[in-house]
C-alpha positions in Angstrom: 124.1 72.5 212.9 122.5 75.9 213.5 122.5 78.7 211.0 122.0 82.4 211.8 121.4 85.4 209.6 123.2 88.5 210.7 123.4 92.1 209.4 126.5 91.4 207.4 126.8 87.6 207.2 125.3 84.2 207.4 126.9 81.8 209.8 126.3 78.1 210.6 127.2 76.6 214.0 127.6 73.0 215.1 128.3 71.3 218.3 128.0 74.3 220.6 126.0 75.0 223.8 124.7 78.0 225.5 124.3 78.0 229.3 121.0 79.8 229.9 121.7 79.8 233.7 124.1 82.6 233.0 121.1 84.7 231.9 119.3 84.1 235.2 122.4 85.4 237.0 122.4 88.8 235.3 121.0 90.7 238.3 123.7 89.2 240.5 126.6 90.2 238.2 125.1 93.5 237.1 128.2 95.4 238.5 130.5 93.2 236.4 128.3 93.6 233.4 128.5 97.4 233.7 132.3 97.1 233.8 132.3 94.9 230.7 130.0 97.4 228.9 132.4 100.2 229.8 135.3 98.2 228.4 133.4 97.6 225.2 132.2 101.1 224.8 135.7 102.7 225.6 138.2 100.1 224.4 141.9 100.8 224.9 143.6 102.3 221.9 145.7 100.3 219.5 149.3 100.2 220.6 152.6 98.6 219.4 155.5 97.4 221.5 158.5 95.0 221.1 159.1 92.3 223.6 162.3 90.3 223.9 163.3 86.7 224.7 166.9 85.4 224.2 167.9 86.4 220.6 164.3 87.0 219.5 162.3 90.3 219.4 158.6 90.2 218.7 156.5 93.3 217.8 153.0 93.1 219.2 150.0 95.1 218.1 147.5 95.3 221.1 144.1 96.8 221.7 141.1 96.5 224.0 140.8 95.2 227.5 139.4 92.0 229.0 140.2 88.3 228.5 143.1 87.9 226.1 142.8 86.7 222.5 145.9 86.2 220.4 145.6 86.3 216.5 148.2 84.5 214.5 148.5 85.2 210.7 148.6 83.0 207.6 151.7 81.8 205.7 154.1 84.6 204.8 151.6 87.3 205.9 151.6 89.8 208.7 149.2 90.6 211.5 148.1 93.9 210.0 145.6 91.9 208.0 143.6 91.3 211.2 142.8 95.0 211.7 139.0 94.8 211.2 138.8 91.5 213.0 140.8 92.7 216.0 138.9 96.0 216.2 135.5 94.1 216.3 136.7 91.6 218.9 138.2 94.4 221.1 134.9 96.3 220.9 133.2 93.2 222.3 135.2 93.4 225.5 138.4 91.5 224.8 142.2 92.2 224.9 143.5 91.4 221.4 147.2 90.8 220.9 148.8 90.3 217.4 152.4 89.2 217.4 154.1 90.0 214.1 156.0 87.0 212.6 159.8 86.9 212.7 161.2 88.8 209.7 158.4 91.4 209.5 158.4 94.9 211.0 160.4 94.9 214.2 160.1 91.2 214.8 163.5 89.5 214.5 165.1 86.2 215.3 166.6 83.1 213.7 164.9 82.2 210.4 166.8 79.0 209.6 166.9 75.7 211.3 163.7 76.4 213.3 160.6 74.4 214.1 157.1 75.2 215.2 158.3 74.8 218.8 160.4 77.9 218.3 157.5 79.9 217.0 155.4 78.6 219.9 158.0 80.0 222.3 157.5 83.4 220.7 153.8 83.3 221.4 154.4 82.1 224.9 156.7 85.0 225.5 154.0 87.4 224.4 151.5 85.9 226.8 153.9 85.9 229.7 154.8 89.6 229.0 151.1 90.5 229.0 150.5 88.7 232.3 153.5 90.4 233.8 152.5 94.0 232.9 148.9 93.4 233.9 149.8 91.5 237.0 147.5 88.6 236.3 147.6 85.0 235.2 145.1 84.8 232.4 145.3 81.9 229.9 144.7 83.2 226.4 142.6 82.1 223.5 144.8 81.5 220.5 143.3 82.0 217.0 145.5 81.0 214.1 144.6 81.6 210.4 145.9 78.9 208.0 149.6 78.6 208.8 148.9 80.4 212.1 146.8 77.4 213.2 150.0 75.2 213.3 151.6 77.7 215.7 148.4 77.9 217.8 148.2 74.2 218.2 151.9 73.9 218.9 151.7 76.5 221.6 148.8 74.7 223.2 150.9 71.5 223.3 154.1 73.1 224.6 152.5 75.6 227.0 149.1 74.2 228.1 149.0 76.4 231.2 149.0 79.5 229.1 146.2 78.4 226.7 142.5 78.7 227.4 141.3 77.5 224.0 142.5 77.2 220.4 140.6 78.6 217.4 141.4 77.3 214.0 140.6 79.5 211.0 140.9 78.0 207.6 142.8 75.0 208.9 143.6 72.2 206.5 142.3 68.6 206.9 144.7 66.0 208.3 145.7 64.7 204.9 145.4 67.6 202.5 145.0 67.1 198.7 148.5 67.4 197.1 147.0 69.4 194.2 145.6 71.9 196.7 149.0 72.1 198.4 150.7 72.8 195.1 148.2 75.6 194.4 148.9 77.2 197.8 152.7 77.0 197.1 152.2 78.9 193.9 149.6 81.4 195.1 151.7 82.5 198.1 155.0 82.8 196.3 155.7 86.5 195.2 158.3 85.2 192.7 155.7 83.4 190.6 154.1 85.2 187.6 151.1 87.3 188.7 148.7 85.7 186.3 149.6 82.2 187.6 149.3 83.3 191.2 145.9 84.9 190.5 144.7 81.6 189.0 145.6 79.7 192.1 144.3 82.3 194.4 140.9 81.8 192.7 141.2 78.0 193.0 142.0 77.8 196.7 141.8 81.1 198.6 138.7 82.9 197.4 135.2 81.8 196.9 133.5 82.6 193.5 132.7 86.2 193.3 135.2 87.3 195.9 138.1 89.5 194.8 141.4 87.5 194.9 143.5 90.5 193.7 143.8 91.7 197.3 146.2 88.9 198.0 148.5 89.5 195.1 150.4 91.7 197.6 151.1 91.1 201.3 153.2 88.0 201.1 156.7 88.4 202.5 159.2 86.0 200.9 161.5 85.8 203.9 158.7 85.2 206.4 157.2 82.6 204.1 160.4 80.7 203.7 161.1 80.6 207.4 157.6 79.4 208.2 157.8 76.6 205.6 161.1 75.5 207.2 159.5 75.5 210.7 156.4 73.6 209.5 158.3 71.0 207.5 160.7 70.4 210.3 157.9 69.6 212.8 156.2 66.2 212.6 152.4 66.5 212.5 152.0 64.2 215.5 153.7 66.8 217.7 151.1 69.6 217.2 148.0 68.0 215.7 146.1 67.4 219.0 146.5 71.0 220.3 147.1 69.4 223.6 143.8 69.1 225.5 142.5 72.6 224.9 139.0 73.2 223.7 138.9 73.8 219.9 136.7 76.0 217.7 137.2 75.1 214.0 136.1 77.9 211.7 135.9 76.8 208.1 135.2 78.4 204.8 132.4 76.6 203.0 134.2 76.7 199.7 137.7 75.9 201.1 139.3 73.1 199.1 141.7 72.6 201.9 138.7 71.6 204.0 136.2 69.7 201.8 132.8 68.9 203.2 133.8 65.3 203.8 136.3 66.5 206.4 134.2 69.2 208.0 133.7 67.1 211.2 137.1 65.4 211.1 138.2 66.9 214.4 134.9 66.2 216.1 135.2 62.5 215.1 138.8 62.4 216.4 138.4 64.4 219.6 134.7 64.5 220.4 131.9 67.0 220.3 132.4 68.0 223.9 135.9 69.4 223.0 135.4 70.5 219.4 132.9 73.1 218.0 132.6 73.8 214.2 131.5 77.0 212.4 131.1 77.0 208.7 131.0 80.4 207.0 129.3 80.4 203.6 130.7 82.0 200.5 134.3 81.9 201.8 137.3 79.8 201.0 140.8 79.5 202.5 141.2 83.3 202.9 138.1 83.5 205.1 139.7 86.0 207.4 139.6 88.7 204.6 136.5 87.4 202.8 134.2 87.7 205.8 136.1 89.5 208.6 132.9 90.4 210.5 131.6 86.8 210.4 135.0 85.5 211.6 135.2 88.1 214.4 131.6 87.4 215.5 132.2 83.6 215.6 135.3 84.2 217.8 133.5 86.4 220.2 130.5 84.1 220.4 132.7 81.2 221.2 134.9 83.1 223.7 131.9 84.2 225.6 130.6 80.6 225.7 133.7 79.2 227.4 133.6 78.5 231.2 135.1 81.4 233.2 
């Protein structure tokens, strides 16, 4: 494991490689580098549009230009939460797409009797629309936070030709602690008493010293209910592998959903050549809002390390 100090965070890396031959090729690709610099310096402004497939409409927030990265939000939450992460990734030279979940904003579609396969089709529709309007065929990196990682994995299984890699952010271990699952159920339920929700937010979502009150709001009961239906209706074996896509596993060092004993669980199952691990100190399950810069930097670093 390699740990790095940055201006805003401290990040540990494991099982990653840097191809220094790319550095030697800089003079050859100077022209491409200049284009990438221009894209980073003058990123495309943030836009919103609605795409349609069958009886589903998906609102998409988009910004930046370059290789596509898709961000998928946590249980019952929306993609607005990724604002600082998306901005930082786009500034690094990437096209960032954020589908809003069904039931939020202008995203609509069946909310009952659905599975993760249905939500994966929503993501695939976003990717195909992006390819069509940009007249290219560019597989995307999918980054899912908490519940979003289920959808990212499922999309990689069902649509492997559309997926370049999968990034898991705050993903649970294969056999989560039932007590932790109960805490998550209470913390994410807007109908529960605020004091009780706050107690469980402290237990699972936020590392000591981080402010859990920011997540007393932002959970959408209708979205949460539909996503629970989709998750529970899909056997784990159908999505767990994420197909054969490369995987980056971003973990909060204080996340009880991912105790230290399970930190290298995916590496042991799928191998170090396929799986890389990043552990971000002083974060828990809500790592995306606890350390947005560290998460964004980990995503960018990994995306730039992938074969072209």
